[in-house]
C-alpha positions in Angstrom: 0.0 0.0 0.0 1.3 3.4 -1.0 0.4 6.6 0.8 -0.1 9.8 -1.3 -1.3 13.4 -0.7 -4.4 14.6 -2.5 -3.5 16.1 -5.8 -0.5 13.8 -6.5 -0.9 11.8 -9.8 -2.5 8.5 -8.9 -1.9 5.3 -11.0 -3.8 2.1 -10.2 -0.7 -0.1 -9.9 -0.8 -0.7 -6.1 -3.2 -0.2 -3.3 -3.4 3.5 -2.4 -4.1 5.5 0.8 -4.5 9.2 0.0 -4.4 11.9 2.6 -6.4 15.1 1.9 -9.7 16.3 0.4 -11.4 13.5 -1.4 -12.7 15.8 -4.2 -9.1 16.8 -5.1 -7.9 13.2 -4.7 -10.6 11.8 -7.0 -9.8 14.3 -9.6 -6.4 12.6 -10.0 -7.9 9.1 -10.3 -8.6 7.5 -13.7 -12.2 7.5 -14.9 -14.0 4.2 -15.4 -11.4 2.3 -13.3 -13.5 1.0 -10.4 -15.7 -2.0 -9.9 -17.4 -0.5 -6.9 -17.4 2.4 -4.5 -18.5 2.4 -0.9 -19.1 5.8 0.7 -19.7 6.2 4.4 -19.8 10.1 4.7 -20.6 12.1 7.8 -24.3 11.7 8.6 -24.9 15.3 9.4 -25.9 14.6 13.0 -25.1 18.2 14.0 -22.8 17.0 16.8 -19.1 16.4 17.3 -18.3 12.7 16.9 -15.6 11.7 19.3 -13.9 8.6 20.6 -10.9 9.3 22.8 -8.5 11.7 21.0 -10.1 11.2 17.6 -13.0 13.6 16.8 -14.6 15.4 13.9 -17.5 17.9 13.5 -20.5 16.3 11.8 -22.6 19.3 10.9 -23.2 20.9 7.5 -25.3 23.9 6.5 -25.6 22.6 2.9 -25.2 18.8 3.1 -26.3 18.2 -0.5 -23.9 20.9 -1.7 -21.1 19.1 0.0 -22.0 15.6 -1.2 -23.3 16.2 -4.7 -20.0 16.9 -6.5 -18.4 14.0 -4.7 -21.1 11.6 -5.9 -20.9 13.0 -9.4 -17.1 12.3 -9.5 -17.6 8.8 -8.1 -20.0 8.1 -10.9 -17.4 9.1 -13.4 -14.8 6.8 -11.7 -17.1 3.7 -11.9 -16.6 1.3 -14.7 -19.7 0.6 -16.9 -20.2 -2.5 -14.7 -19.7 -0.5 -11.5 -21.8 -0.1 -8.4 -22.1 2.7 -5.8 -23.0 2.0 -2.2 -23.9 5.1 -0.1 -24.2 4.5 3.6 -26.4 7.0 5.5 -29.0 7.1 8.3 -32.5 8.6 8.6 -31.3 12.2 8.6 -30.3 12.5 4.9 -31.2 9.2 3.2 -34.4 10.6 1.7 -32.7 13.7 0.2 -29.8 11.7 -1.1 -32.1 9.2 -2.8 -33.5 12.2 -4.9 -30.0 13.4 -5.5 -28.8 10.0 -6.8 -31.9 9.6 -9.0 -30.8 12.9 -10.6 -27.1 11.9 -11.0 -27.5 8.3 -12.0 -31.0 8.2 -13.3 -33.9 6.4 -11.4 -33.5 3.4 -13.7 -30.0 2.8 -12.1 -31.4 2.4 -8.6 -30.7 -1.2 -7.6 -31.5 -1.5 -3.9 -32.2 0.2 -0.6 -30.3 -2.0 2.0 -31.2 -1.8 5.6 -28.4 -2.7 8.1 -30.1 -3.6 11.4 -28.0 -3.7 14.6 -28.4 -3.5 18.4 -26.7 -1.9 21.4 -26.7 1.7 22.4 -29.4 3.8 24.1 -33.1 3.0 24.2 -35.2 6.1 24.6 -38.7 5.6 26.1 -40.5 8.3 24.2 -39.9 6.9 20.7 -38.9 3.7 18.9 -35.1 3.3 19.3 -33.3 4.0 16.0 -31.3 0.8 15.3 -30.7 0.7 11.5 -28.8 2.5 8.8 -29.7 2.8 5.1 -27.4 1.9 2.2 -28.5 3.2 -1.2 -27.2 1.1 -4.1 -27.0 2.5 -7.6 -25.3 1.1 -10.7 -23.5 3.0 -13.5 -25.3 1.0 -16.3 -28.5 -1.0 -15.6 -27.7 -3.4 -18.4 -24.1 -4.1 -17.6 -23.5 -4.0 -13.8 -21.7 -6.8 -12.1 -23.4 -8.7 -9.3 -22.4 -12.2 -8.1 -24.4 -13.5 -5.2 -22.5 -16.8 -5.2 -19.6 -14.8 -3.8 -21.7 -13.5 -0.8 -21.6 -15.1 2.6 -24.8 -16.9 3.5 -27.0 -16.5 6.6 -28.6 -19.1 8.8 -32.3 -19.8 8.3 -34.4 -18.5 11.2 -36.5 -21.7 11.0 -34.0 -24.4 9.8 -36.4 -27.2 10.5 -38.7 -26.0 7.7 -36.1 -26.2 4.9 -34.4 -29.6 5.6 -30.9 -30.4 6.7 -29.1 -29.7 3.3 -30.5 -26.2 2.9 -30.1 -25.5 6.6 -26.4 -26.4 6.4 -25.8 -24.2 3.4 -27.7 -21.2 4.7 -29.7 -18.7 2.7 -28.7 -15.8 0.5 -29.1 -12.4 2.3 -32.0 -10.2 1.5 -32.0 -6.4 1.5 -32.2 -6.4 5.3 -29.0 -7.3 7.0 -28.8 -8.2 10.7 -25.2 -7.6 11.8 -23.8 -6.4 15.1 -21.9 -3.2 15.4 -18.1 -3.2 16.2 -18.2 -4.0 19.9 -15.8 -2.3 22.3 -14.1 -5.7 23.0 -14.0 -6.7 19.3 -10.6 -7.7 17.7 -11.4 -5.4 14.8 -12.0 -2.3 17.0 -9.7 0.5 16.0 -10.9 3.3 18.2 -12.3 5.3 15.2 -15.6 6.8 16.3 -17.8 5.7 13.4 -16.1 2.5 12.4 -18.3 0.1 10.5 -18.0 -3.7 10.8 -16.0 -5.4 8.1 -18.7 -8.1 7.7 -21.2 -5.7 6.0 -18.6 -4.0 3.8 -17.1 -7.4 2.8 -20.6 -8.4 1.6 -20.8 -5.4 -0.8 -17.3 -5.9 -2.1 -17.9 -9.7 -2.7 -21.1 -9.1 -4.6 -20.1 -6.1 -6.7 -16.4 -6.5 -7.6 -14.5 -9.1 -9.4 -11.3 -10.8 -8.2 -8.5 -8.3 -8.6 -10.9 -5.5 -9.3 -10.5 -2.0 -7.9 -12.7 -0.6 -5.1 -12.9 3.0 -3.8 -13.7 4.6 -0.5 -13.5 8.4 -0.5 -14.4 8.6 3.3 -12.0 5.9 4.5 -12.3 6.5 8.2 -10.7 3.4 9.9 -10.0 1.7 6.5 -12.7 -1.0 6.7 -13.0 -1.2 2.9 -9.3 -1.9 2.6 -9.5 -4.7 5.2 -12.5 -6.2 3.3 -10.7 -6.0 0.0 -7.5 -7.6 1.3 -9.5 -10.6 2.6 -11.2 -11.1 -0.8 -8.3 -10.5 -3.2 -9.5 -7.0 -4.4 -7.5 -3.8 -4.8 -8.4 -0.5 -3.2 -8.0 3.2 -3.1 -8.8 4.9 0.3 -9.1 8.7 0.9 -9.5 10.7 4.0 -8.8 14.3 5.1 -8.3 13.4 8.7 -4.7 12.8 9.8 -6.1 10.6 12.6 -8.0 8.5 10.2 -4.9 8.1 8.0 -2.9 7.0 11.0 -5.5 4.5 12.1 -5.8 3.0 8.6 -2.0 2.8 8.2 -1.8 0.9 11.5 -4.7 -1.4 10.6 -3.4 -2.3 7.2 0.2 -2.7 8.2 1.6 0.5 6.6 4.3 2.4 8.5 3.1 5.9 9.5 4.3 8.6 7.1 4.0 12.4 7.3 1.7 13.8 4.6 2.2 17.3 3.3 
């Protein structure tokens, strides 16, 4: 894995970690080079997200204005068979769905994935919010890559109804994914405040990229996409403006810490 600063020329010859603004970084990447892109941007919660010494402000006056040019560039970077996964929660998912319909075309909408988890607070004056939304769009509805044989299977909730052979094999996931968060005592815990579990990202990479294919994450955070790609034999480009995120990702993926300009 090579570490660059945003704006440096980027050639897809080895895995890349780019420090700096993702819009500038993506401008230097080759168009049409990526099988899939996973974006886990700030959710616009209006608060500071903090875990220990790592923190960032998660508040935008014009969230769509921030995200739209980045989504437009990601679309240009996707190959004709490419797929976008945009990870959000209830605050902005509805507005981003409209934005993606405009950028990709409504015919290129593939799925709305619901990641369901547990843990955390349980308010008594409303139903506890325990899911995120992942919007899935393809570059070309007629040409996109999707291989569900590569995806991990889930246990049947009533295995006695399907017989021992099907029960042993498990079922293909639907558009609702039950998966725990990254627990505080988990081996994959990095300390990054919004780290997502590698299990859900690995599922997207497996379905929507080919062996040896390139995957992009412009909001790399703790580097989960890179970890998923390495486990599946895919290549990756990760970008983040936070020095703390770059350091966490370098440590996680075995890259010595370097100073970026």
